[in-house]
Every structure is written in structure tokens, then in C-alpha cells.
DOGU-342693 format. One record per residue (C-alpha): x, y, z; residue number from 0. Coordinates in nm, 4 decimals. Layout:
- X_Y_Z_NUM
...
This chain:
- 5.9882_-1.1074_0.4900_0
- 6.3099_-0.9769_0.4400_1
- 6.6057_-1.1639_0.4311_2
- 6.8546_-1.0344_0.7606_3
- 7.1852_-0.8955_0.6437_4
- 7.4050_-1.0536_0.8282_5
- 7.8111_-1.0619_0.7283_6
- 7.9816_-1.3306_0.6001_7
- 8.2880_-1.2886_0.8535_8
- 8.2292_-1.3573_1.2218_9
- 8.5818_-1.1787_1.3479_10
- 8.8981_-1.0552_1.1772_11
- 9.2211_-1.1305_1.3919_12
- 9.4354_-0.9131_1.1246_13
- 9.5119_-1.0742_0.8279_14
- 9.2700_-1.3996_0.8916_15
- 8.8860_-1.3390_0.8672_16
- 8.6789_-1.6773_1.0662_17
- 8.3694_-1.7519_0.8417_18
- 8.0677_-1.8378_0.9003_19
- 8.0951_-2.0706_0.5845_20
- 8.4640_-2.2422_0.7181_21
- 8.2613_-2.2422_1.0589_22
- 8.0450_-2.4011_0.9077_23
- 8.2350_-2.7021_0.7358_24
- 8.3537_-2.7246_1.0932_25
- 8.1398_-2.8112_1.2842_26
- 8.0064_-3.0298_0.9994_27
- 8.2958_-3.2108_1.0528_28
- 8.2467_-3.2744_1.3955_29
- 7.9229_-3.4070_1.4001_30
- 8.0113_-3.6226_1.2017_31
- 8.3035_-3.7744_1.4291_32
- 8.1169_-3.7395_1.7289_33
- 7.8181_-3.9392_1.5337_34
- 8.1134_-4.2226_1.4086_35
- 8.2502_-4.2394_1.7923_36
- 7.8442_-4.3634_1.8237_37
- 7.8392_-4.5712_1.6035_38
- 8.1807_-4.7408_1.6605_39
- 8.0464_-4.8655_1.9545_40
- 7.7108_-5.0738_1.8250_41
- 7.7524_-5.4256_1.8075_42
- 7.6918_-5.4252_1.4301_43
- 7.9539_-5.1992_1.3759_44
- 8.2361_-5.2820_1.0258_45
- 8.4643_-4.9931_1.1690_46
- 8.6175_-4.9354_1.5817_47
- 8.6196_-4.6155_1.7681_48
- 9.0446_-4.5195_1.6989_49
- 8.9420_-4.5680_1.3490_50
- 8.7569_-4.2936_1.3766_51
- 8.9741_-3.9593_1.3836_52
- 9.1231_-4.1558_1.0190_53
- 8.7728_-4.1539_0.8606_54
- 8.7222_-3.8078_0.9536_55
- 9.0511_-3.6577_0.7533_56
- 8.9609_-3.8878_0.4713_57
- 8.6000_-3.8105_0.4196_58
- 8.7800_-3.4357_0.4894_59
- 8.9846_-3.4432_0.1926_60
- 8.6982_-3.6220_-0.0009_61
- 8.4264_-3.4022_0.0813_62
- 8.6731_-3.0218_0.0326_63
- 8.9066_-3.1754_-0.3063_64
- 8.6084_-3.3553_-0.4294_65
- 8.3329_-3.0849_-0.4245_66
- 8.6165_-2.7546_-0.5247_67
- 8.6367_-2.9573_-0.8528_68
- 8.3341_-3.1008_-0.9104_69
- 8.2391_-2.7516_-0.9078_70
- 8.4525_-2.5930_-1.1928_71
- 8.4172_-2.9117_-1.3875_72
- 7.9934_-2.9124_-1.3463_73
- 7.9339_-2.5371_-1.3789_74
- 8.2979_-2.3563_-1.4307_75
- 8.4198_-2.5518_-1.7049_76
- 8.4425_-2.2508_-1.9371_77
- 8.6837_-2.0978_-1.6678_78
- 8.8889_-2.4251_-1.6119_79
- 8.9781_-2.4535_-1.9704_80
- 9.1797_-2.0881_-1.9613_81
- 9.2783_-2.0615_-1.5648_82
- 9.3841_-2.4485_-1.3962_83
- 9.4590_-2.2785_-1.1078_84
- 9.1028_-2.1645_-1.0931_85
- 9.0734_-2.5349_-0.8994_86
- 9.2676_-2.4708_-0.5772_87
- 9.1814_-2.1300_-0.5348_88
- 8.8825_-2.2591_-0.3198_89
- 8.8081_-1.9487_-0.0793_90
- 8.7043_-1.7158_-0.3937_91
- 8.3672_-1.9585_-0.3300_92
- 8.1912_-2.2649_-0.4918_93
- 8.1315_-2.6278_-0.3910_94
- 7.9548_-2.8601_-0.5917_95
- 7.7456_-3.1710_-0.3579_96
- 7.7963_-3.4313_-0.6481_97
- 8.1517_-3.3682_-0.7070_98
- 8.2057_-3.3838_-0.3043_99
- 8.0368_-3.6833_-0.2970_100
- 8.2484_-3.8721_-0.5074_101
- 8.5661_-3.7244_-0.3770_102
- 8.4732_-3.8948_-0.0629_103
- 8.3640_-4.2329_-0.2691_104
- 8.7239_-4.2324_-0.4389_105
- 8.8038_-4.1739_-0.0072_106
- 8.6168_-4.4755_0.1770_107
- 8.7593_-4.6869_-0.1454_108
- 9.1328_-4.5565_0.0530_109
- 9.0710_-4.5889_0.3585_110
- 8.8534_-4.9654_0.2913_111
- 9.2112_-5.0432_0.1608_112
- 9.4122_-4.9122_0.4072_113
- 9.1756_-5.0956_0.6892_114
- 9.0890_-5.3913_0.4781_115
- 8.7403_-5.3476_0.5698_116
- 8.4502_-5.4380_0.2477_117
- 8.3988_-5.0317_0.0683_118
- 8.0128_-5.1481_0.1383_119
- 8.0528_-5.1890_0.4787_120
- 8.1909_-4.8998_0.5170_121
- 7.9524_-4.6490_0.3096_122
- 7.6948_-4.7610_0.4441_123
- 7.8864_-4.7069_0.8295_124
- 7.9340_-4.3531_0.7207_125
- 7.5594_-4.2890_0.4969_126
- 7.3851_-4.1640_0.8100_127
- 7.6164_-3.8844_0.9097_128
- 7.6233_-3.7429_0.5747_129
- 7.3203_-3.5302_0.6391_130
- 7.4200_-3.3985_0.9427_131
- 7.7258_-3.1902_0.7035_132
- 7.4956_-3.0701_0.4159_133
- 7.2241_-2.9760_0.7323_134
- 7.5592_-2.7168_0.8114_135
- 7.6350_-2.7037_0.4893_136
- 7.2766_-2.5485_0.3730_137
- 7.3113_-2.3176_0.6637_138
- 7.6435_-2.1792_0.5882_139
- 7.4653_-2.1440_0.2169_140
- 7.2232_-1.9117_0.3991_141
- 7.3621_-1.6451_0.5768_142
- 7.6114_-1.6098_0.2823_143
- 7.2793_-1.5248_0.0402_144
- 7.3446_-1.7573_-0.2012_145
- 7.1496_-2.0325_-0.3874_146
- 6.8361_-1.8803_-0.3933_147
- 6.5193_-2.0437_-0.5300_148
- 6.2852_-1.8099_-0.7673_149
- 6.0802_-1.5409_-0.7117_150
- 5.7092_-1.7139_-0.5144_151
- 5.3996_-1.4981_-0.3386_152
- 5.4097_-1.8130_-0.0578_153
- 5.4071_-1.5595_0.2890_154
- 5.7538_-1.7074_0.3547_155
- 5.9026_-1.5764_0.0897_156
- 6.2188_-1.3860_0.1668_157
- 6.2633_-1.0300_-0.0223_158
- 6.6895_-1.0036_-0.0341_159
- 6.8610_-0.6363_-0.0310_160
- 7.0432_-0.5835_-0.4311_161
- 7.3689_-0.3983_-0.3766_162
- 7.5892_-0.5958_-0.4158_163
- 7.3866_-0.8377_-0.5144_164
- 7.5026_-0.8199_-0.8603_165
- 7.4713_-1.1986_-1.0196_166
- 7.1307_-1.2432_-0.7899_167
- 6.9355_-0.9155_-0.9241_168
- 7.0918_-0.8884_-1.2616_169
- 7.1692_-1.1861_-1.4389_170
- 6.9995_-1.4658_-1.2150_171
- 6.5955_-1.2484_-1.1889_172
- 6.6362_-0.9835_-1.4722_173
- 6.6369_-0.7101_-1.2701_174
- 6.6688_-0.3761_-1.3924_175
- 7.0248_-0.2027_-1.2847_176
- 6.9081_-0.0056_-0.9176_177
- 6.6265_-0.1758_-0.8427_178
- 6.6341_-0.1734_-0.4309_179
- 6.4883_-0.5581_-0.3816_180
- 6.4404_-0.9139_-0.5317_181
- 6.0640_-0.9463_-0.4765_182
- 6.0336_-1.2078_-0.2548_183
- 6.2259_-1.5848_-0.2816_184
- 6.2197_-1.9466_-0.1395_185
- 6.5028_-1.9911_0.0567_186
- 6.5455_-2.2766_-0.0711_187
- 6.8795_-2.3272_0.1325_188
- 6.6339_-2.3756_0.4521_189
- 6.4267_-2.6737_0.2021_190
- 6.7374_-2.8401_0.1127_191
- 6.8809_-2.8085_0.5290_192
- 6.5281_-2.9649_0.6898_193
- 6.5026_-3.2084_0.3608_194
- 6.8500_-3.2928_0.2544_195
- 6.9655_-3.2651_0.6825_196
- 6.7187_-3.3295_0.8838_197
- 6.4449_-3.5278_0.7094_198
- 6.7191_-3.8244_0.5640_199
- 6.9321_-3.7888_0.8784_200
- 6.6688_-3.9212_1.0209_201
- 6.5470_-4.1938_0.7475_202
- 6.8959_-4.2898_0.7579_203
- 6.9411_-4.3341_1.1266_204
- 6.6434_-4.5338_1.1763_205
- 6.6741_-4.7382_0.8765_206
- 7.0478_-4.8597_1.0069_207
- 7.0074_-4.8833_1.3333_208
- 6.8545_-5.2328_1.3204_209
- 7.1056_-5.4136_1.0947_210
- 7.1079_-5.4173_0.6955_211
- 7.2454_-5.5563_0.4857_212
- 7.5229_-5.3843_0.2385_213
- 7.4737_-5.1826_0.0526_214
- 7.1508_-5.0667_0.1244_215
- 7.1510_-4.7528_0.3787_216
- 7.3849_-4.5577_0.0636_217
- 7.1330_-4.6879_-0.1656_218
- 6.8790_-4.5109_0.0660_219
- 7.0712_-4.2306_0.1067_220
- 7.1579_-4.1919_-0.2654_221
- 6.7930_-4.1922_-0.3450_222
- 6.7276_-3.9980_-0.0382_223
- 6.8908_-3.7514_-0.1742_224
- 6.8976_-3.7331_-0.5465_225
- 6.4593_-3.7411_-0.5295_226
- 6.5364_-3.3788_-0.2193_227
- 6.7661_-3.1768_-0.4059_228
- 6.5854_-3.2916_-0.7636_229
- 6.2536_-3.1293_-0.5390_230
- 6.4002_-2.7950_-0.3933_231
- 6.5762_-2.7298_-0.7857_232
- 6.1912_-2.7069_-0.9446_233
- 6.2018_-2.3538_-0.7330_234
- 6.5661_-2.2618_-0.6895_235
- 6.7061_-2.0322_-0.9349_236
- 6.9933_-2.1445_-1.1849_237
- 7.2771_-2.0533_-1.2296_238
- 7.3299_-1.7383_-1.3913_239
- 7.5994_-1.8742_-1.6565_240
- 7.4498_-2.2481_-1.7532_241
- 7.0677_-2.1339_-1.6824_242
- 6.8178_-2.4044_-1.7646_243
- 6.9506_-2.6271_-1.9554_244
- 6.6377_-2.8046_-2.1329_245
- 6.2343_-2.7174_-2.1267_246
- 6.2479_-2.4188_-1.9517_247
- 6.2907_-2.6494_-1.6215_248
- 6.5720_-2.8842_-1.6117_249
- 6.8831_-2.7820_-1.4014_250
- 7.2708_-2.8879_-1.3866_251
- 7.1736_-3.0371_-0.9814_252
- 6.8895_-3.2529_-1.1632_253
- 7.0759_-3.3661_-1.4630_254
- 7.3373_-3.5055_-1.1506_255
- 7.0606_-3.6050_-0.9018_256
- 6.8900_-3.8242_-1.1954_257
- 7.2209_-4.0969_-1.1928_258
- 7.1723_-4.0699_-0.7603_259
- 6.8395_-4.1760_-0.7336_260
- 6.8852_-4.4248_-1.0386_261
- 7.2085_-4.6271_-0.8585_262
- 7.0557_-4.5785_-0.4886_263
- 6.7193_-4.7920_-0.5947_264
- 6.9475_-5.0614_-0.8256_265
- 7.2204_-5.0692_-0.4728_266
- 6.8853_-5.0706_-0.2619_267
- 6.7523_-5.3523_-0.5208_268
- 7.0723_-5.5067_-0.4110_269
- 7.0670_-5.5704_-0.0755_270
- 6.7240_-5.6851_-0.0330_271
- 6.7835_-5.9114_-0.2345_272
- 7.0235_-6.0764_-0.1286_273
- 6.8711_-6.0287_0.2233_274
- 6.5685_-6.2250_0.1450_275
- 6.8336_-6.4950_-0.0027_276
């Protein structure tokens, strides 16, 4: 299979460029808003419908600011030390889920304090809606032709044209200059869209359909995302400037996912212990 080259710009309106990646963020936040209103109407909801707009605003800020700052600190700390303003240049690309998660956690703390709500119950309310945003984000990665997987012999592997993809072809795959196409690569963006997006959404939506003791839903989200991300990293190319951190297979994504898996397990244990008391 060949990767369909897709222009990252949907349309150009004078100096304003409307990009697919930005549209995916917009769709993710719109889905978050709609699902939040659905959940707020449920009898066991800790939030009411009029609070959802504020919740979306807090979480959007946490996602964008945390995602950008996290990317620079986790994956490009050498650039930040030389040029601190790189933190603000979001248009250059680079977002980290783990940074976005920390940003959203801070946003939920502030939101919970404002409305005098239990933090973990708010987090449990939010957790089932997050995978929808992850799904759209990974589709955006695929459209942009970034975050590719390792070479593969599977029938659905995709060859990517090397024109204008120096980082992928030369830095990551170490292909000879002038190579026209990559070998077939795992479409790891689509793996993550399916696992971190669709599968995790269905799992969390089903689990939270019945009243659960806090922080069980949040724990399942952390454990589920961390596990899916850790597995996909096995077939995903590491960042070229970092490479493998150890053992010729351990990536930064896996290192950052391990604390999530541990925290998720602990939160699930706390929830089930509380429910059994």
C-alpha cells in the first residue's frame, strides 16, 4: 500500500490557512462538549449541563498548553534551554499527550475548586470522553504523515514518498539520500486511533454506564491508555533526536506510559477497596 499524500492545508483564505490538524482538534473538543452534555443529564452525574461549556474551556487550555510545554520538555529540552520562546511557537508543531494529560489534570483541579466539586468525581466524569479527542488527534497525525511505525512485512504496511520527509527517511530510517520511497511501514497512527481512541472509548463508556466508586474510571483510563501506548511503541519509530533510550527498544513514550499504568492500577485498587467497605 502507498500512503495517500494529503495536503495538510484544507484551504487558504488570504494569510489564514485552515489545516486538517487544527480541524481534528476542533472536532475533538466538539465531541467532548456533546458527550459532556449527554453525561451531565445522567442521574449520577456530578456536573450539570450549564457547567459543560466551562469544563470544555478549562480542558482545552490544559490540552494545548500542557501538550506543547510537555513536548518541549520531554522531547526537545535541548532546544528549550537555548531558545525558551520555543514553548510558545505552537505553529512549528510538536504536542505531547503526556504533557497534555498533566495540563488537563491541572485544569480539572482549578475547575473543581471553582465549583467546589470532588476532584476525582470530576476526573471520572471527564475520562470516558477523552479517547474521542485522542482518536481525532491520531487521524490528524496520519493526515500529516507523522509519527510513523517501523518497517514491516505485513500486507497493510504503507510506503511513504521521501520527498520533503528528511527526518523520516534519513534521520529515522537512515535511507540513502535520493531514495524515492520508504519500505512498508506500520501505520502506527491508525493503530493508536483504534486502540487509544475507539477501543478505550467503548471500554470506558461501558464501564462508567453504572455508578462506580471514584477514582475507578480515571484509574481504568490511565491503565488502558498506558498499556495501549506501551504496546504500539514497539512498532513505532522513536524520535530521531532521542532514539531508543535503552536495550535498543525502550522509547520515551514507553517510559512516560509506565507511571500512567502504575497510577491507574493504584487508583483502581483504591476504588475497589472503597466499594467493598
